[in-house]
C-alpha positions as CSV (number, residue, x, y, z in Angstrom):
1,M,151.2,-101.5,-125.8
2,K,147.8,-103.2,-126.9
3,V,146.0,-102.3,-123.6
4,R,146.8,-98.1,-124.1
5,K,145.7,-98.8,-128.5
6,W,142.3,-100.8,-126.8
7,T,142.4,-98.0,-124.4
8,I,142.4,-95.4,-126.4
9,R,139.8,-97.2,-128.8
10,M,137.8,-97.4,-126.1
11,T,137.5,-93.9,-124.7
12,V,137.1,-92.1,-128.2
13,L,133.9,-94.8,-129.0
14,G,132.5,-93.9,-125.7
15,L,133.1,-90.4,-126.3
16,G,131.1,-90.4,-130.0
17,G,129.0,-92.4,-128.2
18,L,128.1,-89.4,-125.8
19,G,128.2,-86.9,-128.5
20,A,126.1,-88.7,-130.5
21,M,123.6,-89.0,-127.8
22,L,124.0,-85.0,-126.5
23,L,122.9,-84.3,-130.5
24,S,119.2,-86.2,-130.2
25,E,116.2,-84.8,-129.0
26,R,115.9,-88.1,-127.1
27,G,119.7,-87.4,-125.8
28,R,118.9,-84.8,-124.4
29,K,115.7,-85.6,-122.6
30,L,117.3,-88.3,-121.2
31,I,120.2,-86.6,-119.7
32,R,117.5,-84.0,-118.9
33,S,116.1,-86.4,-116.9
34,A,118.8,-87.9,-114.8
35,A,119.8,-84.4,-113.7
36,E,116.5,-84.2,-112.8
37,R,116.6,-87.5,-110.2
38,F,120.2,-86.5,-109.2
39,G,118.3,-83.5,-107.5
40,A,116.4,-85.6,-105.5
41,A,119.0,-88.2,-104.8
42,P,120.5,-86.3,-101.3
43,G,116.8,-86.4,-99.4
44,R,116.7,-90.2,-100.7
45,L,120.1,-90.9,-99.7
46,A,120.0,-89.3,-96.5
47,A,116.8,-91.1,-95.5
48,W,117.9,-94.1,-96.6
49,N,121.4,-93.8,-94.5
50,D,119.3,-93.5,-91.1
51,A,117.0,-95.9,-91.9
52,A,120.3,-98.4,-93.1
53,Q,122.1,-96.9,-89.0
54,E,119.1,-98.0,-87.0
55,E,118.5,-101.1,-89.1
56,L,122.7,-101.5,-87.6
57,D,122.4,-99.8,-83.7
58,H,119.4,-103.0,-83.6
59,I,122.0,-105.3,-85.0
60,Q,124.3,-104.5,-82.7
61,H,122.3,-104.2,-79.5
62,T,121.2,-107.9,-80.2
63,V,124.6,-109.0,-80.7
64,I,125.4,-107.3,-77.6
65,E,122.7,-108.8,-76.0
66,L,123.8,-112.2,-77.6
67,E,127.2,-111.9,-75.9
68,Q,126.2,-111.2,-72.3
69,S,123.7,-114.4,-72.2
70,L,126.0,-116.6,-73.7
71,G,128.8,-115.7,-71.0
72,T,131.3,-114.1,-74.1
73,H,133.6,-111.5,-73.2
74,T,135.4,-110.1,-75.5
75,A,139.1,-107.8,-75.3
76,H,138.1,-104.3,-76.5
């Protein structure tokens, strides 16, 4: 029961904070700015994903070369 009381209190506090943010001009500017950044996020995430995939491919290739040079055989 104590956990539920704290959960309800924290939820009310959080919603109150969001409400206060939406009522202030600074809060609305902050939300608009965040929304604009999220609009550009998919392109940035795709570029990061491509770079990360290339790096993982390079690491996998290096591990395979190392395995071959050591003569280690793995069961697949």
